[in-house]
C-alpha positions as CSV (number, residue, x, y, z in Angstrom):
1,M,30.1,-60.4,-17.6
2,K,30.6,-64.1,-17.0
3,L,28.3,-65.7,-14.6
4,H,30.9,-67.8,-12.8
5,F,32.9,-64.7,-11.9
6,L,29.7,-63.6,-9.9
7,R,30.0,-66.9,-8.0
8,Y,33.4,-66.5,-7.4
9,F,32.8,-63.2,-5.9
10,L,29.8,-64.6,-3.5
11,V,32.1,-67.1,-2.1
12,L,35.5,-65.3,-1.8
13,A,32.9,-62.4,0.2
14,E,31.4,-65.2,2.4
15,E,34.8,-66.7,3.0
16,L,37.2,-63.3,3.3
17,H,40.2,-65.8,2.3
18,Y,41.4,-66.8,-1.2
19,G,42.7,-70.4,-0.3
20,R,39.1,-71.3,1.6
21,A,37.3,-69.9,-1.2
22,A,39.4,-71.6,-3.9
23,R,38.9,-75.0,-2.2
24,R,35.2,-74.3,-1.7
25,L,35.1,-73.8,-5.6
26,S,37.4,-76.6,-6.4
27,I,39.8,-74.6,-8.2
28,T,43.2,-73.2,-7.3
29,Q,44.0,-69.7,-6.1
30,P,45.6,-68.2,-9.4
31,P,42.3,-68.7,-11.3
32,L,40.3,-67.2,-8.5
33,S,42.6,-64.0,-8.1
34,T,42.5,-63.5,-12.2
35,A,38.7,-63.6,-12.1
36,M,38.3,-61.3,-9.4
37,K,40.6,-58.5,-10.9
38,S,38.7,-59.3,-14.3
39,L,35.4,-58.5,-12.5
40,E,37.0,-55.2,-10.6
41,E,38.2,-54.0,-14.2
42,E,34.6,-54.5,-15.8
43,L,33.0,-53.1,-12.9
44,D,35.7,-50.3,-12.7
45,V,35.1,-50.7,-8.9
46,K,37.5,-52.1,-6.4
47,L,35.5,-55.0,-4.7
48,F,38.6,-56.2,-2.3
49,I,41.0,-54.7,0.3
50,R,43.5,-57.2,0.5
51,D,47.3,-57.8,1.5
52,S,49.2,-61.3,2.8
53,K,47.6,-61.5,5.5
54,H,43.6,-60.7,5.2
55,V,41.1,-59.8,2.5
56,E,38.0,-57.5,3.3
57,L,35.1,-56.0,1.1
58,T,35.5,-52.3,0.1
59,Q,32.0,-50.5,0.5
60,A,31.4,-51.0,-3.1
61,G,32.0,-54.5,-2.8
62,A,29.7,-54.9,0.2
63,A,26.7,-53.3,-2.2
64,F,27.6,-55.4,-4.8
65,L,27.2,-58.4,-2.8
66,E,23.8,-57.7,-2.0
67,E,22.6,-57.6,-5.4
68,T,24.9,-60.6,-6.4
69,R,23.5,-62.9,-3.6
70,Y,20.0,-62.0,-5.0
71,T,21.0,-62.4,-8.7
72,L,21.9,-65.7,-8.1
73,E,19.1,-66.7,-6.0
74,R,17.0,-65.8,-8.7
75,L,19.0,-67.2,-11.1
76,D,18.7,-70.8,-9.2
77,R,15.2,-70.2,-8.9
78,A,14.6,-70.2,-12.3
79,V,16.6,-73.3,-13.0
80,T,14.3,-74.8,-10.4
81,N,11.1,-73.7,-11.9
82,A,12.5,-74.9,-15.8
83,K,13.5,-78.0,-14.3
84,L,10.0,-78.3,-12.4
85,A,8.3,-77.5,-15.5
86,K,10.5,-80.1,-17.6
87,N,9.2,-82.8,-15.3
88,G,5.4,-81.8,-15.2
89,G,5.8,-79.3,-12.1
90,R,4.1,-75.6,-11.8
91,G,6.8,-73.5,-10.6
92,S,7.8,-72.2,-6.8
93,L,6.8,-69.4,-4.5
94,E,8.8,-68.3,-1.6
95,I,6.5,-66.6,1.2
96,G,7.6,-65.0,4.0
97,I,7.0,-65.8,7.6
98,T,7.3,-64.3,11.0
99,G,7.7,-67.2,13.7
100,S,4.8,-67.0,15.6
101,M,2.4,-67.1,12.4
102,I,3.1,-70.7,12.6
103,Y,0.3,-70.9,15.2
104,R,-1.9,-68.7,13.3
105,E,-3.7,-69.5,9.7
106,V,-0.6,-70.1,8.0
107,P,-0.5,-74.2,8.5
108,A,-4.4,-74.3,7.3
109,I,-3.2,-72.3,4.3
110,I,-0.4,-74.0,3.5
111,R,-1.8,-77.2,3.5
112,A,-5.0,-76.0,1.5
113,F,-2.5,-74.6,-1.4
114,K,-0.5,-78.0,-1.4
115,T,-3.9,-79.8,-1.7
116,E,-4.7,-78.0,-4.5
117,M,-1.1,-77.2,-6.1
118,P,0.7,-80.1,-5.3
119,D,3.5,-79.9,-7.6
120,V,4.3,-76.4,-6.7
121,S,7.5,-75.9,-4.9
122,L,6.7,-73.4,-2.0
123,E,9.4,-72.2,0.7
124,L,8.6,-70.5,3.8
125,R,11.0,-68.2,4.8
126,E,11.2,-66.9,8.5
127,M,11.8,-62.9,8.3
128,A,11.1,-60.3,10.6
129,S,7.9,-58.1,9.3
130,A,10.5,-55.2,8.4
131,N,12.4,-57.3,6.4
132,Q,9.4,-59.0,5.0
133,L,8.1,-55.7,3.9
134,D,11.5,-54.8,2.4
135,S,11.7,-57.8,0.4
136,L,8.2,-57.2,-1.0
137,H,9.1,-54.2,-2.3
138,R,12.3,-55.2,-3.8
139,G,10.4,-58.3,-5.4
140,R,12.5,-60.8,-3.7
141,L,9.1,-62.5,-2.1
142,D,6.0,-63.4,-3.4
143,A,3.8,-62.8,-0.4
144,G,4.5,-62.4,3.3
145,F,2.6,-63.2,6.9
146,L,3.6,-60.0,9.0
147,N,2.8,-58.9,12.1
148,A,1.3,-55.3,10.7
149,A,-2.3,-54.0,9.8
150,T,-1.2,-51.6,7.2
151,V,1.5,-51.3,4.8
152,L,2.7,-48.6,2.6
153,S,1.6,-48.4,-1.3
154,P,2.0,-50.4,-3.5
155,L,1.8,-53.2,-1.2
156,K,-1.8,-55.0,-0.7
157,T,-2.9,-57.0,2.4
158,I,-5.4,-59.7,3.8
159,A,-6.1,-59.1,7.5
160,L,-5.6,-62.4,9.3
161,K,-8.3,-63.3,12.2
162,D,-8.0,-61.4,15.5
163,D,-6.1,-62.6,18.0
164,E,-6.4,-60.8,21.4
165,F,-3.7,-59.8,23.9
166,V,-3.5,-61.6,27.0
167,L,-1.3,-62.3,29.9
168,C,1.4,-64.6,29.6
169,V,2.9,-65.5,33.5
170,H,4.9,-68.3,35.1
171,E,2.7,-70.9,36.4
172,T,4.0,-70.0,39.9
173,H,3.0,-66.4,39.5
174,P,0.2,-65.4,42.4
175,K,-2.4,-64.5,39.5
176,A,-1.3,-67.9,37.5
177,Q,-4.7,-69.6,38.6
178,S,-6.9,-66.4,37.5
179,R,-9.6,-66.4,34.9
180,S,-8.5,-62.8,34.3
181,V,-6.7,-59.9,35.7
182,D,-6.4,-56.3,35.9
183,L,-2.9,-55.0,34.5
184,K,-2.8,-52.3,37.6
185,D,-2.8,-55.0,40.0
186,L,0.6,-55.8,38.1
187,S,2.1,-52.7,38.0
188,N,5.1,-53.9,40.5
189,D,5.8,-57.1,38.3
190,Q,8.9,-56.8,35.5
191,F,7.7,-57.2,32.0
192,V,9.5,-58.9,28.8
193,M,8.8,-56.7,26.2
194,F,8.8,-57.1,22.1
195,T,11.2,-55.0,20.4
196,R,9.6,-51.9,18.4
197,E,12.0,-52.2,15.2
198,V,10.6,-55.6,14.3
199,A,7.3,-55.3,14.3
200,P,6.0,-51.5,15.5
201,A,2.5,-52.3,15.2
202,N,2.5,-55.2,17.7
203,H,4.9,-52.9,20.1
204,D,2.6,-49.9,20.1
205,N,-0.4,-51.9,20.8
206,V,1.1,-53.6,23.8
207,I,2.3,-49.9,24.9
208,A,-1.4,-48.9,24.4
209,I,-2.7,-51.4,26.7
210,F,-0.4,-50.5,29.3
211,S,-1.6,-46.6,28.9
212,Q,-5.2,-48.0,28.9
213,A,-4.5,-49.5,32.7
214,G,-2.7,-46.3,33.6
215,I,0.6,-48.2,34.3
216,H,4.2,-47.7,33.4
217,P,5.9,-51.2,33.2
218,K,9.4,-52.2,34.4
219,V,10.9,-53.6,31.1
220,V,13.7,-55.9,32.0
221,H,14.3,-57.7,28.5
222,A,13.5,-56.8,25.0
223,T,13.5,-59.8,22.2
224,R,13.0,-59.7,18.7
225,Q,10.7,-62.9,18.7
226,W,7.1,-63.8,20.3
227,L,8.5,-67.3,21.0
228,T,11.6,-65.8,23.2
229,I,9.3,-63.6,25.2
230,I,7.2,-67.1,26.0
231,A,10.5,-68.9,26.9
232,M,11.8,-66.0,29.3
233,V,8.7,-66.3,30.9
234,A,8.7,-69.8,31.6
235,H,12.5,-69.3,33.0
236,G,11.1,-66.9,35.4
237,F,12.5,-63.5,33.9
238,G,9.2,-61.7,33.7
239,I,5.5,-61.7,33.0
240,A,4.5,-60.5,29.2
241,I,1.5,-59.4,26.9
242,V,1.6,-61.6,24.1
243,P,-1.2,-63.1,21.2
244,K,-3.6,-65.5,22.8
245,T,-2.8,-67.8,20.1
246,L,0.6,-68.5,21.4
247,A,-0.9,-70.6,23.9
248,K,-0.8,-73.3,21.3
249,T,2.9,-73.5,22.2
250,N,2.0,-75.7,25.3
251,L,5.3,-74.8,26.3
252,H,5.7,-76.0,30.2
253,G,5.5,-73.7,32.9
254,V,3.2,-70.8,31.9
255,R,-0.5,-69.6,32.0
256,F,-1.8,-67.6,29.6
257,I,-4.6,-65.0,31.2
258,K,-7.4,-62.8,30.0
259,L,-7.2,-59.2,30.5
260,R,-9.9,-57.3,31.8
261,G,-11.0,-53.9,30.1
262,K,-11.7,-53.8,26.4
263,P,-10.0,-56.6,24.1
264,V,-6.9,-55.6,22.2
265,T,-6.0,-57.5,19.4
266,S,-2.3,-58.2,17.5
267,P,-2.3,-57.1,13.9
268,A,-1.4,-59.6,11.5
269,S,-1.7,-60.1,7.8
270,L,-0.7,-61.5,4.5
271,A,1.0,-58.9,2.3
272,W,2.0,-59.3,-1.4
273,N,3.2,-56.5,-4.0
274,P,0.8,-56.2,-6.9
275,E,3.6,-55.1,-9.2
276,Q,5.5,-58.3,-8.6
277,L,2.6,-60.7,-8.6
278,S,2.8,-63.8,-10.4
279,P,-0.1,-65.8,-11.8
280,L,0.7,-68.6,-9.0
281,A,0.9,-66.2,-6.4
282,K,-2.7,-64.9,-7.4
283,I,-3.8,-68.4,-6.6
284,F,-1.4,-69.0,-3.4
285,L,-3.5,-65.4,-2.4
286,N,-7.0,-66.5,-3.2
287,I,-6.6,-70.1,-1.6
288,A,-5.5,-68.2,1.5
289,H,-8.0,-65.6,1.4
290,N,-10.8,-68.5,1.4
291,V,-9.2,-70.0,4.3
292,I,-9.0,-66.8,6.2
293,Q,-12.7,-66.2,5.5
294,R,-13.7,-69.8,6.5
295,N,-16.2,-68.5,9.3
296,R,-17.3,-65.8,7.1
297,P,-19.1,-65.1,4.0
298,I,-16.8,-66.8,1.5
299,H,-16.1,-64.2,-1.7
300,P,-15.5,-65.4,-5.5
301,L,-11.8,-66.5,-5.9
302,T,-12.1,-63.8,-8.3
303,E,-12.0,-61.3,-5.9
304,V,-8.7,-61.5,-4.3
305,A,-7.1,-62.4,-8.0
306,T,-8.7,-58.9,-9.3
307,S,-7.8,-57.0,-6.5
308,A,-4.5,-57.9,-6.6
309,T,-3.4,-57.1,-9.9
């Protein structure tokens, strides 16, 4: 199979228009049409439905698109690694991250890694926890910082430090100046909630907090990002229960208040797939492990590398 046929297919699948795709590829339409016909004949699968007015992917084409995009991304990464090696570099890593993780240990871990491995190309990819887990199982990420405490085999994790849930309210809320609050006093308030499909563990923990308080919240909005929740509270769309570290956003117009009762923590971890672990990823995990454990007894660097294999 000719590699440039795959690149042609990817561009045409994105544009769904032969003229635009040809212009992006700096070729004319006839060779693009010929290439797609040859690719379909080789695969013995129809990839596109096309007529004089439009082009669309078949179901088979859509499935082939996902794998083609991944294949070309890995190929581009291999080329980058080869160039880095030629110039004295040491390769590259792709690390998943949810938006709120930037307020936890991630920056310290990245700084520590870059200090020790300055020639490594490290790319952070913002992805929902569920998407990270899928990518880790498929070997499409080297590691991922996600909102979950447990993962399915063969994935393994290092737990991040506990992050207590607190109440987030608008600065004009009657409880905004309180040192602590009892959720029972807020049973009539409207809440902004985290969508369960994105991070089930965090969603379920928040629901558990409501259950312990014996209230059934009036949920007015459901979001996919913690930062969106904070922004909605800042605009007066409701109140919310969020991880305490999000106070570091310094977003104007909100206050963060301790919840009375037994603290509930927001689960988060660094996950990886031991069946897809590169030597460079092992180094990253060891450095991350020591940063996370900075205020605890520090174990030898070899501990994580050994357990990660």
